[in-house]
N, C-alpha and C positions, 0 to 999 in steps of 0.2 A: 749620355757624353761620355762616362767612363768606359760602357760597352765599346761604343765607335772608336775610342782611342785605343782600346785593346784589339779591337778587329783590326786597324790599321797597322797598328805595331807589328802584329804576329801573322798577318794575312791570313785572317779567317774570315767566316761569315760573307765569302765571296767578293771580300775587299782586296786589293792589291796591296804588297807591302809598300807603307809610305810612310817613312819616320817622321817627316815634316806635319803631316797632316795627324798624325797620331799625336805628336806633342800638341798641336793646337788644340784638340779636343781634350787632352789631359789636363792641359794647362787651366781651361774652361771648367772641368770638373774640380780640379784642386782650388780654384778661386772659390768655389762653391761650399770649399771645406769637406769634399770627400778624401779620407785617407788613402783609399784604395788608388786614386789618381796620382795621389803624393808619391806613393811607392812606386808606380810604374813609372813615372818622371824621373825617379830616382835610378830605377834600374836602366833606363835608355840613357842617362847620363854615365853611370858606371860601365855599362856596355859600350860606349861611344856609339850608339845607333844613329845619332845624328849630329856630326861633328867631331871633335875630339873627345875622348874619354876625360871625363872630369870627376874624379872619385870625392872631391872636397864638394863639389855640388850635389851630388847624389846621397852623401852623408846628411846633407841639409834637408833635403828631401824626406830621406828616411826618420830623420829627429821628427820633423812636423809632424808626419804622419803617426810615428809611435806615441807623440803625446796626446794623439786623439785615439789611441787605444789599438792600432792595427799591428797584430801581432807578426806578420810577415815582416813589416818595416822594422819591428824590434829585434828579429832573426837576423835581418841585414844588417843592423847597427851592432849587433853583437859580433859579426862576422868582420865587420869594419874595424872595429877596436881591437881584434885579435890579430889582423894582420896590418894595422896601422895604416889604413888605406882614407884618406880625407879626414881622420882624426888621429888622435895621439894613439899609440900602441898601449892597450892597458888591460890586461888579463881579466884585472878586479871588474872593470866597466863591461867588459865582453860577458863574463859571467852574470853580472847583474842584468845585462839586456836578454840574454839568453834564458834566464830565470822567468823573467817577466813574459817574455814569449811563451814558455813553457807552460806558467800559471795561466795565462790566457787560452791554453788548449792547443797551441800550434804544434802539430805531431812531431816534426822533425827536430823542433826545441826540446820537446819531450823525451824524446829518444837520445838526444846528445846530452843532456842534462843526465839522465840515468846512467850513460856510459862514463861520463867525468866523475860521477858519484863511484862507478865500480873503480876505476884506476886512479883518480884523483888528477889534479892538475898544478902544474908547477910553472912558473915564469923565471926562467934560471934557477937559480937556488932558492928562491921564494916560493913557499907552498901557498898555493890560492886555495886551494880545495883539497882536503884531507879524503882518502878513501873511506866510504861508507857502505857498505854492502847493504845494510837495513835501508838506507835511504835510497840506494840504487835500486832495491826491489820495489820502493815506492812508487817511483818514476817509470820503471819498466811495467809494473800493473797499470799506469795510468795509459801509457803507450799500446799496451795490449787491449786495454778497452775500447781503444780507437783503431783497433783493427789491425796491428802490427805483428805482423807472424813472427818475424825475428824475436821482438820483444815478448812475447808469448814465451818463447822457446827459452830466453834466458830468466822469464819470470819463474817457470817451472823449476830450474837449476837453482834459483836464489831462495826459493821456498822450502827444497829439500834441504839445501846446506843449513837455512835457519831454523828450520823446524825443531824444537827440541833443545836449543841452544841458547846459552845467556846473551847478553846483548854484546858481549865482547867477541863477536863471530870471525873467525880467521879471514885473513885474505883468501878469496877462492883462487885456484889454480891456474897457472897459465894458461891462455885460451887454446893454446896449441894442444891441449889434453882435452877440450872437449869437441865433440865430433859434430860436423855439420851434416845434416841429412842428404843422403844421395839424391842427386837430380834436382835439387833445390839450391835457388840463387838468392841473393839478396836483390831487394829491388834497386833498380837504377836510379831513381829517385833518392834514394838513403844513402847509395854510394856518392851521389854527386854531391849530397848535403855534408857528407863528412870531407870532402874534398876540400871545402870551403872552410870549415872550423874543425881541423881533425882534433878529435877527442883521443886522450890519452889511451883508450880502449882499443884504438885500432891497430898500436904496435902489437905485431904477431898473431894478430886475429885472424882466424881462418875458417873456423867452425862453429857450429852453433850447439847448444846442449840439448835440442829437441830429441836427438835420438837416445840421447843417455837418459830422459827421462822416461823413454818407452822400456828400456830394460828392466 
């Protein structure tokens, strides 16, 4: 049911794009308790694939799926709280769901959490998360272990920064000072993820430390 719904939703497996049929299959799967189907239904409502966009209904589906351990839904719910779409705007709640998705192994959430620990997170004058380069290194390592080349680059940088230092490690230099390897570009999927839930580390970020580590 889930596979059929996704196929009609995204015009795959030889099926034409048919949101109504996709919703029908996904609703059957959701009624059977499949969290992935709940997440897809939320995405359909959030994007307005059938009828008008309804972010409140989308958040409801994400919450149901997240309660069943679906990490993608947790990630979507984090972004919903960050933007205040369908739920109250609440950075602490956004961070809570982002952390839950990261602890569940969802790569984009792991990467974003590392970046928030890198630069910290504020909601107006309120500090939501203090910068912590050691914790950033922990999460960059987790992302690197899942194959993120960008995270591997930052991990090399942080390990060099923290090697031989006490726990009061200084804040790393601005990202403009860290070179991005020539001919390499960040993955489009990670760029899309940052646009949903902009981590503080995006500010001024242009390059990666990977070439620095080779010097």
